C-alpha positions in Angstrom: 7.4 6.5 40.5 5.6 9.6 39.4 2.7 9.1 36.9 4.3 11.4 34.3 7.1 8.9 33.8 4.9 5.8 33.3 3.9 6.3 29.7 7.4 7.3 28.5 8.7 4.2 30.2 5.9 2.1 28.6 7.2 3.3 25.2 10.6 1.7 26.0 8.9 -1.6 26.9 6.9 -1.5 23.7 10.0 -1.1 21.6 11.7 -4.0 23.4 8.6 -6.2 23.1 8.5 -5.6 19.3 12.2 -6.6 19.0 11.4 -9.9 20.7 8.1 -10.6 18.9 9.9 -10.3 15.6 11.4 -13.8 16.3 7.9 -15.4 16.6 6.0 -14.7 13.3 3.9 -17.9 13.7 2.6 -16.5 17.1 1.7 -13.2 15.5 0.1 -15.0 12.5 -2.1 -17.2 14.6 -3.1 -15.0 17.6 -3.0 -11.5 16.1 -3.3 -11.5 12.2 -5.8 -14.4 12.2 -7.3 -13.7 15.6 -7.5 -10.3 17.4 -6.9 -8.2 14.3 -9.8 -9.9 12.4 -12.2 -8.7 15.1 -10.7 -5.2 15.4 -10.7 -4.5 11.7 -14.3 -5.8 11.3 -15.5 -3.5 14.1 -13.7 -0.5 12.7 -14.9 -1.0 9.2 -18.5 -1.7 10.3 -18.6 1.4 12.4 -17.0 3.7 9.9 -17.4 2.1 6.4 -20.8 3.7 5.7 -19.7 7.3 6.6 -19.1 9.0 3.3 -16.0 10.9 4.3 -12.7 10.0 5.8 -12.9 9.9 9.6 -9.2 9.0 9.8 -8.2 12.1 7.9 -10.2 14.3 10.2 -8.4 12.7 13.2 -5.1 13.3 11.6 -6.1 16.9 11.0 -6.9 17.3 14.7 -3.6 15.6 15.7 -1.7 18.0 13.6 -3.5 21.2 14.6 -3.9 20.6 18.3 -0.2 20.4 19.2 0.5 23.5 17.1 -2.0 25.4 19.2 -0.6 24.0 22.4 2.9 25.0 21.4 1.8 28.5 20.6 0.0 28.9 23.9 2.9 27.6 26.0 5.7 29.2 24.0 6.6 31.6 26.8 7.0 28.8 29.3 9.0 26.4 27.2 12.4 27.2 28.7 11.2 26.7 32.3 8.8 23.8 31.6 10.8 22.0 28.9 11.1 18.7 30.9 7.4 18.4 31.5 6.7 19.3 27.8 9.1 16.6 26.6 7.4 14.0 28.9 4.0 15.0 27.6 5.2 14.5 24.0 6.7 11.1 24.9 3.5 10.1 26.7 1.4 11.0 23.6 3.8 9.0 21.4 3.6 6.1 23.8 -0.2 5.9 23.5 -0.1 6.5 19.7 2.6 3.8 19.3 0.5 1.3 21.3 -2.7 2.0 19.4 -0.8 1.8 16.1 0.4 -1.7 16.7 -2.6 -3.1 18.5 -5.0 -1.8 15.8 -2.9 -2.8 12.8 0.9 -2.6 12.7 1.6 -5.9 14.5 0.9 -7.4 11.0 4.4 -6.3 10.1 5.6 -9.2 12.2 3.4 -12.0 10.7 4.5 -14.9 8.5 5.7 -13.6 5.1 3.5 -14.3 2.1 6.3 -16.2 0.4 6.0 -18.9 3.1 2.2 -18.7 3.3 1.8 -19.4 -0.4 5.0 -21.5 -0.8 6.5 -19.2 -3.4 10.3 -19.1 -4.0 12.1 -15.9 -3.2 14.7 -15.7 -5.9 14.5 -15.7 -9.7 17.0 -15.5 -12.6 17.2 -12.8 -15.2 15.9 -15.3 -17.8 12.9 -16.0 -15.6 12.1 -12.2 -15.4 12.4 -11.8 -19.2 10.2 -14.8 -19.9 7.6 -13.6 -17.6 7.7 -10.0 -18.9 7.2 -11.2 -22.5 4.1 -13.1 -21.4 3.0 -10.0 -19.5 3.5 -7.8 -22.6 1.3 -10.1 -24.6 -1.4 -10.1 -22.0 -1.4 -6.4 -21.5 -1.4 -5.8 -25.2 -4.4 -8.1 -25.6 -6.5 -6.4 -22.9 -5.6 -2.9 -24.1 -6.6 -3.8 -27.7 -9.8 -5.4 -26.5 -10.8 -2.2 -24.7 -9.8 0.4 -27.2 -9.9 -1.6 -30.5 -6.8 0.3 -31.5 -3.3 -0.5 -30.3 -2.3 3.2 -30.6 -5.0 4.6 -28.2 -4.5 4.9 -24.5 -7.1 3.4 -22.2 -9.6 5.9 -20.8 -11.7 4.6 -17.9 -15.5 5.2 -18.3 -16.1 4.7 -14.5 -16.3 7.2 -11.6 -14.1 6.6 -8.6 -17.1 5.6 -6.5 -18.1 3.0 -9.1 -14.5 1.6 -8.9 -14.9 1.3 -5.1 -18.0 -0.8 -5.6 -16.6 -2.9 -8.4 -13.4 -4.0 -6.5 -15.4 -6.6 -4.5 -15.8 -8.8 -7.5 -12.1 -9.4 -7.9 -11.6 -10.2 -4.2 -14.6 -12.6 -4.2 -13.1 -14.5 -7.1 -9.6 -14.5 -5.6 -11.0 -15.8 -2.3 -12.5 -18.8 -4.0 -9.0 -19.9 -4.8 -7.3 -18.6 -1.6 -9.7 -18.2 1.3 -7.2 -16.1 3.3 -7.7 -13.3 0.8 -11.4 -13.0 1.6 -12.4 -9.4 1.9 -15.5 -8.3 3.8 -17.0 -5.1 5.2 -15.7 -2.4 2.8 -14.4 0.9 4.1 -12.8 2.7 1.1 -12.7 6.5 1.0 -11.3 9.3 -1.1 -8.6 11.0 1.0 -9.4 14.5 2.2 -5.6 15.0 1.9 -5.4 14.0 -1.8 -3.5 17.1 -2.8 -0.9 16.8 0.0 -0.7 13.1 -0.8 0.1 13.9 -4.4 2.9 16.3 -3.4 4.2 13.6 -1.1 4.2 11.1 -4.0 1.7 8.6 -2.7 -1.4 7.0 -4.3 -3.1 6.1 -1.1 -2.6 4.7 2.4 -4.3 2.7 5.1 -5.3 4.6 8.2 -4.2 2.1 10.9 -6.3 3.8 13.6 -9.7 3.7 11.7 -8.9 0.9 9.2 -10.1 3.1 6.3 -8.5 2.6 2.9 -7.6 6.1 1.8 -7.2 6.7 -1.9 -5.7 9.7 -3.7 -8.6 11.0 -5.8 -6.3 12.9 -8.2 -4.7 9.8 -9.7 -5.0 9.0 -13.4 -8.0 6.7 -13.7 -6.4 3.9 -15.7 -4.3 3.0 -12.6 -6.9 3.8 -10.0 -8.4 0.3 -9.6 -4.9 -1.2 -8.9 -4.3 1.4 -6.1 -7.7 0.7 -4.5 -7.0 -3.1 -4.5 -3.6 -2.5 -3.0 -5.0 -0.5 0.0 -7.7 -3.1 0.5 -5.0 -5.7 0.9 -3.6 -3.6 3.8 -7.0 -3.7 5.4 -6.9 -7.5 5.3 -3.9 -7.4 7.6 -1.0 -7.5 5.1 1.5 -4.9 6.0 4.3 -5.5 3.5 4.1 -3.2 0.5 5.4 -5.9 -1.9 2.8 -8.3 -0.7 0.0 -5.8 -1.1 1.2 -5.0 -4.6 1.0 -8.7 -5.4 -2.4 -9.2 -3.7 -3.8 -6.1 -5.4 -2.5 -7.4 -8.7 -4.2 -10.8 -8.2 -7.5 -9.1 -7.1 -7.5 -6.9 -10.2 -6.8 -9.6 -12.8 -9.4 -11.9 -11.2 -11.9 -9.1 -11.6 -14.3 -9.7 -14.5 -14.0 -6.1 -15.6 -11.4 -5.5 -18.3 -10.4 -2.0 -17.0 -9.4 -3.6 -13.7 -7.4 -6.2 -15.5 -5.6 -3.6 -17.6 -4.9 -1.5 -14.5 -3.0 -4.4 -12.9 -1.3 -5.7 -16.0 0.0 -2.3 -17.0 1.3 -1.5 -13.5 3.0 -4.9 -13.2 4.5 -4.6 -16.7 6.0 -1.2 -15.7 7.7 -2.7 -12.6 9.1 -5.6 -14.6 10.4 -3.3 -17.4 12.0 -1.1 -14.8 13.8 -4.1 -13.3 15.0 -5.2 -16.7 16.1 -1.7 -17.6 18.4 -1.5 -14.6 20.1 -4.8 -15.6 20.1 -4.8 -19.4 19.3 -1.7 -21.4 19.5 -3.5 -24.8 16.9 -6.1 -23.7 14.7 -3.3 -22.3 14.6 -1.6 -25.7 13.8 -4.8 -27.5 10.9 -5.6 -25.1 9.6 -2.0 -25.1 9.2 -2.2 -28.9 6.7 -5.0 -28.4 4.4 -3.0 -26.1 1.4 -1.4 -27.8 1.8 2.4 -28.2 -1.5 3.0 -26.4 0.0 1.4 -23.2 3.1 3.7 -23.6 0.6 6.7 -23.8 -0.9 5.7 -20.5 2.6 5.6 -18.9 3.3 9.0 -20.3 0.0 10.2 -18.8 1.1 9.0 -15.4 4.6 10.5 -15.7 3.2 13.9 -16.7 0.8 13.8 -13.7 3.5 13.2 -11.2 5.9 15.7 -12.8 3.4 18.4 -12.0 3.8 17.8 -8.3 7.5 16.9 -8.2 9.3 18.8 -5.5 11.5 18.4 -2.4 8.3 17.4 -0.5 7.9 14.0 -2.0 11.6 13.3 -1.7 11.5 14.2 2.0 8.4 12.1 2.7 9.8 9.2 0.7 13.0 9.3 2.8 10.9 9.3 6.0 8.7 6.5 4.8 11.7 4.5 3.7 13.1 4.6 7.3 9.6 3.8 8.7 9.4 0.6 6.5 13.0 -0.4 7.5 12.0 0.0 11.2 9.0 -2.3 10.6 10.5 -5.5 9.2 10.8 -4.3 5.5 14.5 -4.0 5.2 14.3 -2.8 1.6 12.4 0.3 2.6 10.7 2.0 -0.4 12.3 -0.5 -2.7 10.0 -3.1 -1.2 7.2 -1.9 -3.5 9.1 -3.3 -6.5 9.9 -6.6 -4.7 6.5 -7.9 -5.6 8.1 -8.7 -9.0 9.8 -11.6 -7.1 6.4 -12.9 -6.0 4.8 -12.5 -9.5 7.7 -14.2 -11.4 7.9 -17.2 -9.1 4.2 -17.5 -8.7 3.6 -17.7 -12.4 6.2 -20.4 -12.8 3.4 -22.7 -11.6 0.3 -20.9 -13.0 -0.8 -19.5 -16.4 -0.8 -15.7 -16.6 
């Protein structure tokens, strides 16, 4: 067989392998997520964590620009050499697909956090309302403690770099209770693509090839700590968006800093209220009236921010990412972000908020 067919054929084998490995989450959990991946991620973050800029974003920039240059240079020969060109593209995708999964994405196939923490999957509407009422009380308390005025929105006094440094406290406290949430060797960066990320509608992402947590530096600061903790959860090998929302929430509320706690409580409350609003508008209005006006002002701040960048671009990328998630064991696609409400409601049936 000619060499040019080997990598495209390898891509087919990879796809088949992933279909099979999906039936063996315990194997992935033991040998990859708690084995090989731990070493890979530590090496990546040790090598790149101290570099002040995003190496992963630079790599993405090269990957975007280089093919465009190649296409332009070979544009006159495309009709005659289209077969070789297609094989080259498939070969590149095969290598990228392999690196993606060996460096991080096999975590999509690990044991779900529901099973790991023995948390129920389902909850009733009354469970959700009861939890949301507790969450409103908690968020109101923290907001009032910070501002001393229930009508004022929370304004963070910290720089983004300071937030990066302060996140460790929450994870250290969380790891005392759950050792598998231990976070070491930070590698958290402001994304060089923050503006494009904003137009795409994303607060951050994990670069799976460099294991850098990329955070959109244009976000409203009151919610910034929660986004950072979410991306750090991805670095620990948790691929599910709902699980990372939940882990990020726990890491923020375990942080001794009130601004971190507020960031998590306000974000969680918004998700819970959205779920209630879809089911019972009357109950939504009753509960909304109990929320301090200052918290509502923070929500308006966030809405105004995203409205500035609302376009067909974010809808297109959300549709793409929705399909990507569905292809990688998250059948709910983009809706999986809000599924962490299931984890929160059922977790706090056994614990005090």
